[in-house]
N, CA, C and O of each residue as an XYZ file, in Angstrom:
716
protein
N      87.336     89.420    115.332
C      88.258     90.310    115.083
C      87.731     91.340    114.365
O      87.874     92.494    114.770
N      87.059     91.061    113.218
C      86.680     92.088    112.070
C      85.632     92.982    112.844
O      85.630     94.172    112.529
N      84.951     92.667    113.588
C      84.110     93.401    114.493
C      84.472     94.366    115.395
O      83.929     95.457    115.565
N      85.760     93.738    116.167
C      86.327     95.013    116.468
C      87.113     95.854    115.984
O      87.368     96.911    116.561
N      87.590     95.530    114.907
C      88.452     96.485    114.104
C      87.358     97.464    113.493
O      87.635     98.628    113.203
N      86.480     97.078    113.372
C      84.825     97.897    112.782
C      84.791     98.822    113.745
O      85.058     99.940    113.304
N      84.558     98.786    114.924
C      84.175     99.507    115.981
C      85.263    100.237    116.229
O      85.036    101.434    116.401
N      86.410     99.881    116.304
C      87.723    100.802    116.384
C      87.904    102.038    115.534
O      88.285    103.167    115.844
N      87.480    101.453    114.230
C      87.413    102.466    112.931
C      86.622    103.504    113.054
O      86.979    104.678    112.957
N      85.317    103.034    113.313
C      84.190    103.749    113.664
C      84.565    104.952    114.535
O      84.690    106.115    114.154
N      84.738    104.420    115.889
C      85.035    105.265    116.928
C      86.092    106.282    116.332
O      85.777    107.455    116.531
N      87.117    106.114    115.738
C      88.248    106.984    115.375
C      87.716    107.815    114.671
O      88.005    108.991    114.892
N      86.590    107.438    113.392
C      85.984    108.239    112.667
C      85.119    109.436    113.542
O      85.174    110.638    113.280
N      84.408    108.898    114.507
C      83.175    109.474    115.136
C      83.948    110.925    115.972
O      83.577    112.097    116.045
N      85.197    110.184    116.542
C      85.829    111.358    117.221
C      86.181    112.177    116.680
O      86.119    113.283    117.216
N      86.708    112.048    115.387
C      87.094    112.901    114.406
C      86.050    114.221    113.731
O      86.360    115.340    113.323
N      84.936    113.640    113.812
C      83.671    114.625    113.384
C      83.345    115.358    114.595
O      82.605    116.317    114.377
N      83.620    115.218    115.596
C      83.125    116.398    117.017
C      84.216    117.257    117.027
O      85.386    117.143    116.660
N      83.308    118.483    117.728
C      84.293    119.814    117.466
C      85.403    119.790    118.081
O      85.396    119.091    119.094
N      86.656    120.467    117.753
C      87.808    120.560    118.654
C      88.089    121.842    119.240
O      88.259    122.889    118.616
N      88.130    121.660    120.668
C      88.191    123.235    121.354
C      89.535    123.470    121.791
O      89.558    124.435    122.554
N      90.828    122.886    121.577
C      92.220    122.894    121.579
C      92.608    123.762    120.255
O      92.026    123.819    119.172
N      93.798    124.423    120.713
C      94.281    125.071    119.582
C      94.805    124.014    118.032
O      94.927    122.802    118.211
N      94.986    124.411    117.077
C      95.371    123.381    116.031
C      96.924    122.693    116.324
O      97.897    123.374    116.648
N      96.951    121.230    116.144
C      97.992    120.721    116.508
C      99.267    120.938    115.423
O      99.331    120.818    114.199
N     100.219    121.301    116.422
C     101.519    121.727    115.219
C     102.039    120.653    114.325
O     101.875    119.484    114.675
N     102.553    120.886    113.382
C     102.760    119.737    112.473
C     104.214    120.168    112.008
O     104.695    121.229    112.406
N     104.889    119.331    111.170
C     106.400    119.661    110.779
C     105.943    120.547    109.391
O     104.833    120.425    108.873
N     106.853    121.326    108.964
C     106.728    122.285    108.049
C     106.630    121.607    106.528
O     105.853    121.947    105.635
N     107.677    120.510    106.483
C     107.245    119.937    105.267
C     108.035    118.474    105.398
O     109.027    118.467    106.126
N     107.763    117.590    104.924
C     108.323    116.192    104.787
C     108.263    115.550    103.602
O     107.267    115.586    102.879
N     109.484    114.830    103.291
C     109.413    114.282    101.832
C     108.981    112.826    101.967
O     109.399    111.892    102.652
N     108.078    112.947    101.146
C     107.219    111.342    101.356
C     108.024    110.240    101.243
O     108.182    109.413    102.141
N     108.618    110.200     99.985
C     109.716    109.099     99.592
C     110.431    108.720    101.123
O     110.329    107.632    101.690
N     111.052    109.722    101.540
C     111.860    109.342    102.579
C     111.369    108.949    104.028
O     112.040    108.480    104.947
N     109.799    109.312    103.989
C     109.180    109.108    105.187
C     108.716    107.237    104.969
O     108.511    106.488    105.924
N     108.639    106.826    103.513
C     107.999    105.815    103.594
C     108.973    104.515    104.062
O     110.182    104.684    103.900
N     108.634    103.549    104.490
C     109.236    102.259    104.924
C     108.732    101.944    106.432
O     107.679    102.503    106.741
N     109.278    101.209    107.308
C     109.199    100.631    108.268
C     109.527    101.784    109.577
O     110.544    102.464    109.711
N     108.425    101.747    110.381
C     108.525    102.647    111.816
C     107.992    101.706    112.852
O     106.919    101.105    112.792
N     109.025    101.650    113.962
C     108.658    100.909    115.258
C     108.246    101.779    116.142
O     108.823    102.821    116.452
N     107.044    101.284    116.646
C     106.130    102.048    117.339
C     106.832    101.930    119.021
O     106.772    100.906    119.702
N     107.234    102.734    119.290
C     107.972    102.938    120.648
C     106.973    102.923    121.966
O     107.001    102.182    122.949
N     106.031    104.068    121.615
C     105.201    104.166    122.480
C     103.841    105.077    121.982
O     103.917    105.872    121.044
N     102.888    104.895    122.569
C     101.823    105.514    122.018
C     100.595    105.646    123.117
O     100.694    104.979    124.147
N      99.478    106.464    122.927
C      98.396    106.457    123.610
C      97.459    105.756    122.712
O      97.044    106.384    121.737
N      97.090    104.613    122.892
C      96.751    103.137    122.046
C      95.440    103.208    121.653
O      94.648    103.675    122.472
N      95.045    102.861    120.619
C      93.828    102.541    120.078
C      93.324    101.296    121.012
O      94.083    100.911    121.901
N      92.180    100.722    120.843
C      91.753     99.464    121.344
C      92.784     98.416    120.842
O      93.570     97.736    121.502
N      92.529     98.475    119.193
C      93.379     97.175    118.980
C      94.830     96.690    119.126
O      95.259     95.569    118.852
N      95.719     98.088    119.763
C      96.710     97.977    119.918
C      97.441     98.216    121.573
O      98.554     98.622    121.907
N      96.312     97.782    122.326
C      96.445     98.010    123.637
C      97.561     96.829    124.078
O      98.387     97.107    124.947
N      97.553     95.460    123.427
C      98.207     94.432    123.979
C      99.487     94.342    123.036
O     100.179     93.325    123.094
N      99.786     95.276    122.255
C     100.586     95.017    121.030
C     102.282     94.876    121.732
O     102.700     95.524    122.691
N     103.085     93.795    120.895
C     104.420     93.868    121.166
C     105.056     93.582    119.630
O     104.577     92.857    118.758
N     106.289     94.384    119.582
C     106.883     94.485    118.527
C     106.126     95.072    117.145
O     106.224     94.646    115.994
N     105.285     96.273    117.697
C     104.536     96.782    116.963
C     105.541     97.442    115.510
O     106.770     97.515    115.540
N     104.768     97.820    114.445
C     105.841     98.272    113.246
C     104.477     98.560    112.645
O     103.505     97.806    112.620
N     104.614    100.113    112.043
C     103.982    100.802    111.120
C     104.606    100.732    109.649
O     105.631    101.400    109.516
N     104.216    100.124    108.663
C     104.974    100.258    107.443
C     103.965    101.342    106.206
O     102.738    101.279    106.119
N     104.756    102.168    105.457
C     104.226    102.843    104.579
C     104.791    102.719    103.322
O     105.995    102.561    103.123
N     103.880    102.792    102.419
C     104.459    102.363    100.958
C     103.849    103.355    100.129
O     102.660    103.619    100.303
N     104.494    103.913     99.283
C     103.870    105.150     98.627
C     103.325    104.477     97.188
O     104.104    104.004     96.360
N     102.004    104.505     97.032
C     101.399    103.747     95.683
C     101.742    105.124     94.612
O     101.902    106.335     94.764
N     101.746    104.132     93.438
C     101.551    104.880     91.729
C     100.637    105.904     92.055
O     101.006    106.971     91.564
N      99.425    106.004     92.792
C      98.328    106.843     92.572
C      98.564    107.925     93.360
O      97.736    108.834     93.393
N      99.733    107.977     94.109
C      99.975    108.939     95.422
C      99.377    108.724     96.950
O      99.632    109.489     97.880
N      98.625    107.673     97.038
C      98.099    107.009     98.136
C      99.189    106.477     99.172
O     100.298    106.165     98.740
N      98.965    106.392    100.215
C     100.028    105.604    101.323
C      99.518    104.614    101.659
O      98.615    104.670    102.493
N      99.945    103.351    101.102
C      99.647    101.888    101.794
C     100.080    101.652    102.884
O     101.299    101.745    103.029
N      99.327    101.304    103.911
C      99.856    101.372    105.269
C      99.392     99.814    106.094
O      98.298     99.289    106.298
N     100.574     99.483    106.371
C     100.316     97.974    107.395
C     100.575     98.163    108.714
O     101.660     98.611    109.087
N      99.778     97.898    109.395
C     100.088     97.918    110.928
C     100.177     96.546    111.242
O      99.219     95.788    111.089
N     101.388     96.148    111.718
C     101.360     94.381    112.455
C     102.055     94.759    113.665
O     102.577     95.846    113.909
N     101.982     93.486    114.562
C     102.032     93.428    115.971
C     101.994     91.891    116.096
O     101.527     91.115    115.263
N     102.557     91.587    117.263
C     102.295     90.552    118.252
C     101.104     90.665    119.370
O     101.324     91.572    120.173
N     100.213     90.133    119.536
C      98.898     90.295    120.274
C      99.329     89.674    121.747
O      99.261     88.462    121.950
N      99.756     90.560    122.707
C      99.682     90.119    124.049
C     100.965     89.691    124.327
O     101.096     89.531    125.540
N     101.885     89.460    123.749
C     103.192     89.079    123.883
C     104.399     88.653    122.866
O     104.083     88.434    121.697
N     105.578     88.543    123.202
C     106.533     88.554    121.561
C     106.106     87.234    121.195
O     106.546     87.039    120.062
N     105.468     86.235    121.591
C     104.931     84.963    120.888
C     103.696     85.043    120.426
O     103.213     84.074    119.841
N     102.814     86.474    120.652
C     101.455     86.126    120.516
C     101.187     85.970    118.975
O     102.077     85.828    118.137
N     100.125     86.006    118.772
C      99.663     85.992    117.434
C      99.975     87.036    116.681
O      99.711     88.117    117.206
N     100.463     87.073    115.591
C     100.750     88.071    114.607
C      99.510     88.718    113.985
O      98.789     88.010    113.281
N      99.198     90.029    114.189
C      98.103     90.601    113.542
C      98.534     91.730    112.598
O      99.523     92.456    112.691
N      97.632     91.715    111.731
C      98.208     93.036    110.551
C      96.749     93.672    110.370
O      95.713     93.007    110.398
N      96.812     94.889    110.202
C      95.654     95.621    109.716
C      96.223     96.727    108.548
O      97.358     97.174    108.712
N      95.531     97.105    107.525
C      95.846     97.802    106.456
C      94.932     98.917    106.413
O      93.780     98.820    106.836
N      95.422    100.008    105.898
C      94.574    100.949    105.360
C      95.465    102.088    104.661
O      96.692    102.098    104.754
N      94.741    103.025    103.968
C      95.307    103.894    103.145
C      95.028    105.130    103.399
O      93.904    105.560    103.659
N      96.435    106.006    103.311
C      96.358    107.305    103.668
C      96.429    108.128    102.584
O      97.021    107.699    101.593
N      95.942    109.246    102.560
C      95.745    110.266    101.540
C      96.279    111.599    102.082
O      95.760    112.022    103.115
N      97.373    112.392    101.433
C      97.902    113.611    101.773
C      96.648    114.249    101.640
O      95.841    114.107    100.721
N      96.552    115.007    102.702
C      95.412    116.420    102.537
C      96.074    117.744    102.650
O      95.337    118.661    102.289
N      97.372    118.139    103.086
C      97.985    119.060    102.891
C      99.272    118.917    101.933
O     100.278    118.424    102.442
N      99.312    119.309    100.592
C     100.194    119.057     99.726
C     101.480    120.087    100.087
O     102.631    119.915     99.687
N     101.111    120.971    100.761
C     102.127    122.361    100.931
C     103.399    121.226    101.803
O     104.540    121.009    101.396
N     102.778    120.674    103.020
C     103.615    120.229    104.100
C     103.945    118.880    103.716
O     105.106    118.472    103.755
N     102.881    118.108    103.311
C     102.893    116.580    103.344
C     102.440    116.099    104.879
O     102.099    114.917    104.891
N     102.383    116.594    105.844
C     102.036    116.364    107.156
C     100.815    116.299    107.599
O     100.652    116.136    108.808
N      99.828    116.397    106.835
C      98.448    116.320    107.578
C      98.006    115.127    106.355
O      98.200    115.232    105.144
N      97.436    114.120    107.000
C      97.070    112.885    106.077
C      95.571    112.713    106.617
O      95.321    113.095    107.760
N      94.711    112.226    105.930
C      93.178    111.340    106.132
C      93.607    110.020    105.904
O      94.109    109.648    104.843
N      93.390    109.208    107.024
C      93.913    107.498    107.018
C      92.308    106.835    106.913
O      91.371    107.091    107.670
N      92.311    105.962    105.804
C      91.132    105.513    105.679
C      91.103    103.990    105.841
O      91.730    103.231    105.102
N      90.293    103.580    106.910
C      90.106    102.004    107.308
C      89.219    101.433    106.468
O      89.471    100.345    105.951
N      88.160    102.046    106.248
C      87.112    101.766    105.273
C      86.531    103.041    104.675
O      86.615    104.166    105.167
N      85.889    102.674    103.466
C      85.233    103.795    102.949
C      83.710    104.143    103.543
O      82.844    103.296    103.762
N      83.590    105.462    103.737
C      83.949    106.503    102.911
C      84.723    107.329    104.396
O      84.824    108.553    104.319
N      85.098    106.821    105.338
C      85.702    107.529    106.454
C      87.192    107.449    106.497
O      87.876    106.474    106.186
N      87.599    108.611    106.926
C      88.961    109.079    107.316
C      89.175    109.588    108.621
O      88.438    110.387    109.200
N      90.226    109.085    109.057
C      90.856    109.648    110.504
C      91.917    110.651    110.202
O      92.667    110.580    109.229
N      91.927    111.602    111.116
C      92.903    112.714    111.028
C      94.279    111.951    111.668
O      94.391    111.175    112.616
N      95.055    112.395    110.933
C      96.687    111.764    111.090
C      97.648    113.058    110.836
O      97.451    113.835    109.902
N      98.559    113.179    111.640
C      99.354    114.435    111.636
C     100.907    114.323    112.060
O     101.235    114.081    113.222
N     101.787    114.512    111.066
C     103.116    114.450    111.748
C     103.500    115.633    112.054
O     103.642    116.585    111.286
N     103.737    115.579    113.584
C     103.887    116.621    114.481
C     105.491    116.865    114.592
O     106.038    117.966    114.631
N     106.019    115.797    114.626
C     107.631    115.841    114.551
C     108.245    115.027    113.671
O     107.694    113.958    113.408
N     109.546    115.376    113.020
C     110.263    114.615    112.486
C     111.580    114.875    112.670
O     112.011    116.015    112.500
N     112.402    113.815    113.052
C     113.726    114.296    113.265
C     114.427    114.510    111.736
O     113.988    113.899    110.762
N     115.508    115.399    111.647
C     115.996    115.768    110.304
C     116.455    114.822    109.506
O     116.396    114.964    108.285
N     116.956    113.765    110.057
C     117.314    112.440    109.452
C     116.600    111.202    109.180
O     117.002    110.099    108.811
N     115.179    111.756    109.513
C     113.974    110.784    109.425
C     114.284    109.587    110.184
O     113.926    108.512    109.702
N     114.961    109.607    111.419
C     114.761    108.636    112.404
C     113.856    108.415    113.615
O     113.870    107.494    114.432
N     113.124    109.407    113.535
C     112.100    109.502    114.816
C     111.149    109.952    114.211
O     111.331    110.197    113.019
N     109.904    110.200    114.765
C     108.575    110.828    114.230
C     107.480    110.683    115.621
O     107.327    109.796    116.461
N     106.925    111.817    115.424
C     105.472    111.522    116.614
C     104.352    112.022    115.375
O     104.362    112.949    114.565
N     103.406    110.916    115.672
C     102.147    111.135    114.813
C     101.123    111.464    115.859
O     101.197    111.006    117.000
N      99.996    112.407    115.383
C      99.362    112.883    116.462
C      97.802    113.172    115.756
O      97.578    113.133    114.547
N      97.001    113.409    116.612
C      95.352    113.667    115.976
C      94.881    115.160    116.845
O      95.076    115.519    118.007
N      94.300    115.691    115.881
C      93.785    117.182    116.429
C      92.795    116.754    117.851
O      92.722    117.612    118.730
N      92.297    115.871    117.985
C      91.614    115.623    119.192
C      92.767    115.479    120.504
O      92.590    115.810    121.676
N      93.701    115.014    120.024
C      94.843    114.670    121.174
C      94.212    113.340    122.021
O      94.432    113.070    123.202
N      93.515    112.726    121.235
C      92.911    111.634    121.803
C      94.261    110.166    121.472
O      94.253    109.290    122.338
N      95.053    110.027    120.572
C      95.972    109.106    120.331
C      97.318    109.714    119.559
O      97.437    110.518    118.635
N      98.215    109.014    120.306
C      99.293    109.637    119.863
C     100.492    108.507    119.506
O     100.487    107.479    120.183
N     101.382    108.647    118.602
C     102.417    107.455    118.365
C     103.819    107.828    118.364
O     104.057    108.318    117.260
N     104.773    107.822    119.034
C     106.231    107.725    119.202
C     106.900    106.521    118.271
O     106.861    105.350    118.651
N     107.472    106.887    117.110
C     107.841    105.738    116.414
C     109.092    105.934    115.807
O     109.024    106.787    114.923
N     110.152    105.475    115.955
C     111.745    105.297    115.147
C     111.852    103.855    114.112
O     111.196    102.820    113.995
N     113.045    104.435    113.473
C     113.342    103.161    112.287
C     114.197    102.362    113.270
O     114.420    101.244    112.808
N     114.641    102.518    114.233
C     115.292    101.371    115.151
C     114.237    101.153    116.495
O     113.543    102.050    116.973
N     114.291     99.782    116.963
C     113.343     99.750    118.054
C     113.855    100.043    119.144
O     113.106    100.007    120.121
N     115.029    100.358    119.309
C     115.684    100.851    120.442
C     115.854    102.452    120.372
O     116.465    103.010    119.461
N     115.235    103.124    121.455
C     115.294    104.558    121.756
C     115.737    104.870    122.873
O     114.993    104.684    123.836
N     116.855    105.346    123.056
C     117.530    105.819    124.276
C     116.392    106.649    125.070
O     115.317    107.125    124.704
N     117.065    106.625    126.291
C     116.088    106.890    127.588
C     115.739    108.745    127.352
O     114.603    109.212    127.277
N     117.027    109.549    127.273
C     116.912    110.787    126.862
C     116.032    111.346    125.557
O     115.296    112.332    125.529
N     116.306    110.514    124.609
C     115.433    110.892    123.613
C     114.049    110.579    123.667
O     113.205    111.310    123.149
N     113.721    109.320    124.390
C     112.518    109.311    124.537
C     111.632    110.391    125.304
O     110.463    110.694    125.067
N     112.539    110.929    126.348
C     111.907    111.988    127.420
C     111.684    113.148    126.737
O     110.717    113.891    126.909
N     112.728    113.332    125.831
C     112.620    114.764    125.107
C     111.247    114.482    124.211
O     110.373    115.309    124.472
N     110.916    113.635    123.352
C     109.995    113.114    122.702
C     108.394    113.228    123.517
O     107.439    113.842    123.042
N     108.386    112.524    124.759
C     107.283    112.753    125.656
C     106.947    114.179    125.948
O     105.812    114.654    125.987
N     108.487    115.028    126.221
C     107.998    116.522    126.555
C     107.141    117.334    125.169
O     106.257    118.177    125.322
N     107.545    116.947    124.127
C     106.966    117.543    123.033
C     105.489    117.223    122.760
O     104.750    117.980    122.131
N     104.998    115.672    123.448
C     103.998    115.564    123.443
C     103.379    116.193    124.436
O     102.204    116.428    124.156
N     103.740    116.587    125.577
C     102.917    117.218    126.542
C     102.505    118.490    126.265
O     101.428    119.004    126.566
N     103.714    119.117    125.487
C     103.656    120.432    125.162
C     102.613    120.970    124.044
O     102.299    122.125    123.757
N     102.190    119.741    123.522
C     101.091    119.711    122.355
C      99.801    119.632    122.778
O      98.864    119.754    121.990
N      99.619    119.390    124.247
C      98.518    119.139    124.895
C      97.779    117.618    125.050
O      96.569    117.402    124.982
N      98.584    116.878    125.220
C      98.050    115.395    125.138
C      98.437    115.252    127.031
O      99.197    116.016    127.626
N      97.806    114.277    127.557
C      97.537    113.925    128.649
C      98.690    112.623    128.534
O      98.355    111.457    128.324
N      99.859    113.005    128.687
C     101.027    111.888    128.793
C     100.897    110.477    129.935
O     101.501    109.405    129.893
N     100.113    110.858    130.689
C      99.868    109.947    131.754
C      99.154    108.721    131.031
O      99.115    107.630    131.601
N      98.642    108.888    129.893
C      98.047    107.637    128.986
C      98.741    106.923    128.481
O      98.396    105.763    128.254
N     100.378    107.580    128.029
C     100.995    107.024    127.098
C     101.844    105.768    127.718
O     102.274    105.606    128.860
N     101.918    105.053    126.717
C     102.153    103.730    127.046
C     103.730    103.310    126.147
O     103.817    103.333    124.919
N     104.658    103.012    126.915
C     105.485    102.452    125.979
C     105.090    100.740    125.459
O     104.501     99.912    126.153
N     105.554    100.562    124.197
C     105.203     99.469    123.420
C     106.329     98.664    123.522
O     107.376     99.234    123.213
N     106.431     97.345    123.913
C     107.485     96.521    124.083
C     107.864     95.641    122.948
O     107.174     94.740    122.471
N     109.120     96.040    122.555
C     109.932     95.817    121.449
C     111.172     95.131    121.877
O     112.020     95.596    122.638
N     111.185     93.606    121.120
C     112.346     92.884    121.265
C     112.381     92.037    119.924
O     111.464     91.389    119.422
N     113.773     92.225    119.444
C     114.150     91.865    118.079
C     115.318     91.113    118.240
O     116.338     91.475    118.826
N     115.054     89.756    117.535
C     116.636     89.093    117.555
C     117.722     89.795    116.498
O     117.465     90.325    115.417
N     118.841     89.654    117.062
C     119.873     90.115    116.249
C     120.454     89.056    115.310
O     120.775     87.916    115.646
N     120.548     89.599    114.065
C     121.059     88.589    112.860
C     122.354     88.639    113.092
O     122.772     89.654    113.649
N     123.345     87.530    112.716
C     124.860     87.938    112.577
C     125.199     88.129    111.410
O     124.970     87.114    110.752
N     125.634     88.929    110.816
C     126.315     88.976    109.302
C     127.585     88.184    108.806
O     127.981     88.316    107.648
């Protein structure tokens, strides 16, 4: 599995090194890093190789003392009862004016492109993209996203130049706990 992760990481980095023929990817004007931290359920994605069979996928961010963003991506592989997988990376804010452009490092010295394209004013929903428009993620603070909101976000992704035929919903099913 380590080999697969290494190949995935290398392919992301190499894709980022190729020339970009599309216009710049729009990003949010400004995001408050401390509000952005925490858990985000992955609702849909143009997935990387590693996440193609993901169920209950969650991306978690934590702001480190040095300003880096510690990231944990966890999911169940192949089904809701599948093996729990976790991957760690570190994000570095590259545009401190907006805080919306990051480099994400899976292993040194390579960083992958990561851009916050959309963020709801209440920080409940976000879209993360890449300049190459090869991968994209719709994420929310709640694992259940209404159909009309989902379609609105898909329209934003299409408008940014993504091939939305590649977009896949990520199955999310969480047990309710009674208080």
